[in-house]
C-alpha positions in Angstrom: 110.1 181.3 85.0 113.6 182.4 84.7 115.3 182.9 81.8 119.2 182.2 81.3 121.1 185.3 79.5 124.5 186.0 78.9 126.0 189.6 78.7 129.3 191.3 79.0 129.5 194.2 81.2 132.6 196.4 81.4 134.4 193.5 79.5 133.4 190.6 81.6 130.8 188.0 80.5 128.0 187.1 82.6 125.6 184.3 82.7 122.6 184.8 85.1 119.1 183.4 85.6 116.8 186.3 85.6 113.1 186.6 85.8 111.8 188.2 82.9 110.2 191.3 84.4 113.4 192.4 86.4 115.1 195.2 85.1 118.9 195.7 83.6 119.0 198.2 86.5 118.2 195.6 89.3 120.4 193.2 87.8 123.7 195.2 87.6 123.1 196.8 91.2 121.4 193.7 92.7 123.2 190.6 91.2 126.3 192.1 89.8 126.9 194.6 92.9 127.6 197.6 90.4 125.7 200.3 92.5 127.4 203.1 90.6 124.7 202.9 88.2 121.9 204.4 90.4 118.2 204.2 90.7 116.4 207.8 90.8 112.9 208.0 89.0 112.3 204.6 88.1 110.5 205.8 85.1 112.8 207.0 82.5 113.0 210.7 83.6 116.0 211.5 85.5 118.7 210.0 83.4 120.8 208.6 86.6 120.5 205.1 85.4 122.0 205.5 82.1 124.7 202.8 80.9 125.9 202.3 77.6 124.1 199.4 75.8 125.9 198.4 72.7 127.5 201.8 73.1 124.2 203.6 73.2 123.3 205.7 76.1 120.2 203.6 77.6 118.3 204.2 80.7 118.8 200.8 82.5 115.7 201.5 84.5 113.1 201.2 81.3 115.3 198.3 80.1 114.1 194.3 80.7 117.6 192.6 81.6 116.4 190.1 79.4 116.7 192.7 76.5 120.6 193.1 77.3 120.9 188.8 76.4 123.8 188.8 74.1 124.5 192.6 74.7 128.1 194.5 75.8 126.8 196.9 78.9 129.2 199.7 80.1 128.6 201.4 83.6 130.5 203.9 85.0 132.6 201.4 87.2 134.0 200.3 83.7 135.3 203.8 82.9 138.3 203.9 84.9 141.3 201.7 83.9 144.2 200.6 86.4 143.2 202.9 89.0 143.4 205.8 86.8 140.7 208.0 86.4 138.8 208.2 82.8 139.5 211.8 81.5 135.8 212.7 81.5 135.9 211.5 85.3 138.6 213.6 85.7 137.6 216.7 84.2 134.5 216.6 86.4 136.5 216.5 89.2 138.5 219.4 88.0 136.1 221.4 87.1 133.8 221.0 90.2 131.2 219.3 87.9 130.2 216.9 91.0 128.2 218.0 94.0 126.4 215.3 95.5 127.0 212.9 92.8 123.5 211.3 92.1 123.4 212.3 88.8 127.4 212.0 87.8 127.3 208.2 87.0 124.5 209.0 84.1 126.1 212.0 83.2 129.5 210.3 82.5 127.6 207.8 80.6 125.9 210.0 78.4 129.1 212.2 78.0 131.1 209.2 76.9 128.7 208.0 74.3 128.7 211.7 72.9 132.1 211.8 72.8 132.4 208.6 71.1 130.1 210.2 68.4 131.4 213.7 68.2 134.9 214.2 69.4 134.7 217.8 69.1 130.9 218.7 69.9 129.4 222.1 70.2 128.2 223.4 73.6 124.9 223.1 72.2 125.4 219.4 71.1 126.4 218.7 74.8 123.6 220.4 76.3 121.3 218.4 73.9 123.2 214.8 74.9 122.8 215.7 78.5 119.2 217.4 78.7 117.6 213.5 79.6 119.9 213.6 82.6 118.9 215.8 85.7 121.1 217.4 88.2 119.9 219.4 91.1 122.9 220.8 92.4 125.4 222.1 90.0 123.4 224.2 87.4 124.9 222.3 84.6 127.2 224.7 83.5 130.3 223.2 85.3 129.2 219.8 83.7 129.2 221.4 80.0 132.5 222.9 80.9 133.8 219.5 82.0 132.9 217.8 78.9 134.1 220.5 76.8 137.3 220.4 78.3 137.7 216.8 77.4 136.8 216.7 74.2 139.4 219.4 73.7 141.7 216.9 75.1 140.5 214.3 72.7 140.4 216.3 69.7 
């Protein structure tokens, strides 16, 4: 039996009828067409599905959509404004932190949460924050440098 949920995604309110077993990831991708959030492992090990749920980095593959009822969800699609990349997105581009791009949405969302909590994180803080996000292409150094550069423009 479907349950009606309402939540705000990237500033837009949505009301949907969802089956209780469906994940937030499935609803974002399949019902709302927000395919920037990726499905990787499906068990919370890779971080590619990371979104911000009420401002907290959350694995959407482990979160039931009904748990987001009444919440605010931010996805990578909500970062750019007016055709202008978010400063983190631009730093990822400028520092070559994007290779295949599969992990990038999750990395960006994790980094957004970190920089909102700490506008001047240390390298160790950055590495700790992104430790739940796997990247098989970059070796992480360029990602760390991009996040550091974005933080310097914030502080």
